[in-house]
C-alpha positions as CSV (number, residue, x, y, z in Angstrom):
1,M,185.9,87.6,-338.2
2,D,185.8,90.9,-336.3
3,Q,184.2,92.5,-339.4
4,I,181.2,90.1,-339.5
5,L,180.9,90.0,-335.7
6,S,180.9,93.8,-335.4
7,A,178.0,94.1,-337.8
8,G,175.3,95.8,-335.9
9,G,177.0,95.5,-332.6
10,L,176.9,91.7,-332.6
11,W,180.3,91.4,-330.9
12,S,179.5,93.6,-328.0
13,N,176.2,91.9,-327.5
14,L,177.8,88.5,-327.4
15,C,180.4,89.6,-324.9
16,Q,177.6,90.8,-322.7
17,F,175.6,87.6,-323.4
18,K,172.7,89.6,-324.9
19,V,170.8,87.9,-327.6
20,P,171.1,89.9,-330.8
21,D,168.5,90.0,-333.6
22,V,168.5,86.6,-335.1
23,K,168.7,88.1,-338.6
24,R,172.0,89.6,-337.8
25,L,173.4,86.2,-336.9
26,E,172.8,85.0,-340.5
27,L,174.7,87.9,-342.2
28,Q,177.3,86.5,-344.6
29,D,180.6,87.9,-345.7
30,N,182.1,87.7,-349.2
31,N,182.8,84.0,-348.6
32,G,179.4,83.2,-347.4
33,H,180.6,82.9,-343.8
34,T,178.4,83.8,-340.9
35,A,179.7,84.7,-337.5
36,L,179.3,81.0,-336.6
37,H,181.4,79.9,-339.6
38,N,184.2,82.2,-338.5
39,A,184.1,81.3,-334.9
40,A,184.1,77.6,-335.7
41,S,186.9,78.1,-338.3
42,W,189.2,79.8,-335.8
43,G,188.3,77.5,-332.9
44,H,186.7,80.2,-330.7
45,T,184.5,77.6,-328.9
46,D,183.1,80.1,-326.3
47,I,181.9,82.3,-329.2
48,V,180.5,79.2,-330.9
49,R,178.5,78.4,-327.7
50,A,177.3,82.0,-327.4
51,L,176.2,82.1,-331.1
52,L,174.3,78.8,-330.7
53,K,172.6,80.1,-327.6
54,A,171.5,83.1,-329.6
55,S,170.0,80.6,-332.2
56,A,172.6,80.8,-335.0
57,S,172.0,78.2,-337.7
58,I,174.4,75.3,-337.8
59,Y,173.2,74.4,-341.3
60,T,174.0,77.6,-343.2
61,L,176.2,76.9,-346.2
62,D,179.1,79.1,-347.4
63,L,180.1,79.6,-351.0
64,H,181.8,76.2,-351.0
65,N,178.8,74.4,-349.5
66,K,180.4,74.1,-346.1
67,T,178.7,74.4,-342.8
68,P,180.4,75.7,-339.6
69,I,181.3,72.2,-338.5
70,H,183.0,71.5,-341.8
71,L,185.3,74.5,-341.2
72,A,185.9,73.5,-337.5
73,A,186.9,69.9,-338.6
74,E,189.1,71.1,-341.5
75,N,191.0,73.3,-339.1
76,E,191.1,70.6,-336.4
77,H,189.2,72.5,-333.7
78,L,187.9,69.4,-331.9
79,D,186.2,71.4,-329.1
80,S,184.2,73.4,-331.6
81,V,183.3,70.3,-333.5
82,K,182.0,68.6,-330.3
83,V,179.9,71.7,-329.4
84,L,178.4,71.7,-332.9
85,V,177.7,68.0,-332.9
86,K,175.9,68.2,-329.5
87,E,173.9,71.1,-330.8
88,E,172.9,69.1,-333.9
89,A,171.8,66.2,-331.7
90,K,169.5,68.6,-329.8
91,Q,168.1,70.0,-333.0
92,S,167.8,66.6,-334.8
93,E,165.1,65.6,-332.3
94,S,162.7,68.0,-334.0
95,H,164.2,68.2,-337.6
96,T,164.6,65.7,-340.4
97,R,167.8,67.1,-341.9
98,D,170.8,64.8,-342.6
99,M,173.0,64.7,-339.6
100,F,176.7,65.7,-339.9
101,L,177.9,62.1,-339.7
102,H,175.6,61.2,-342.7
103,M,176.9,64.2,-344.6
104,A,180.5,63.2,-343.9
105,A,179.9,59.7,-345.2
106,T,178.1,60.9,-348.3
107,E,181.0,63.3,-349.0
108,D,183.6,60.8,-348.1
109,N,185.0,63.4,-345.6
110,W,187.0,61.6,-343.0
111,R,187.8,64.7,-341.1
112,L,184.2,65.5,-340.5
113,A,183.4,61.9,-339.5
C-alpha cells in the first residue's frame, strides 16, 4: 500500500489533508488496486475517508473485477464498508450505476450484502 500511496507524494498530501491531483488517486498497481482499494482492503478507515474526500472513485475495478468495497467486505473491515456504502448513497443521488447491494445480489456475494 505504501508504494501506491507514495506515488507522487500522495501519502504526505493525505496526511496533511491536502487534495492531491485526482489523476494520481486512480493510479493502479500490478493488481489493479488504487490507493482506495488498498486502504479498504487493510481496513484503514481514516485513509478511506481522506481518499473519498479527495474524490477517489469507489467504482474502480481491479484485475479481478472488485471494487474497494468488495475488498473491505472480504477482509471483514466493517467500518470501511460503512464509509464506502455511505459514500455510494451520496453519489447515487446523481448517478445511475448499480448500487453495491444490487451488485452483491447479482453476484450472490453474501459478504458484500
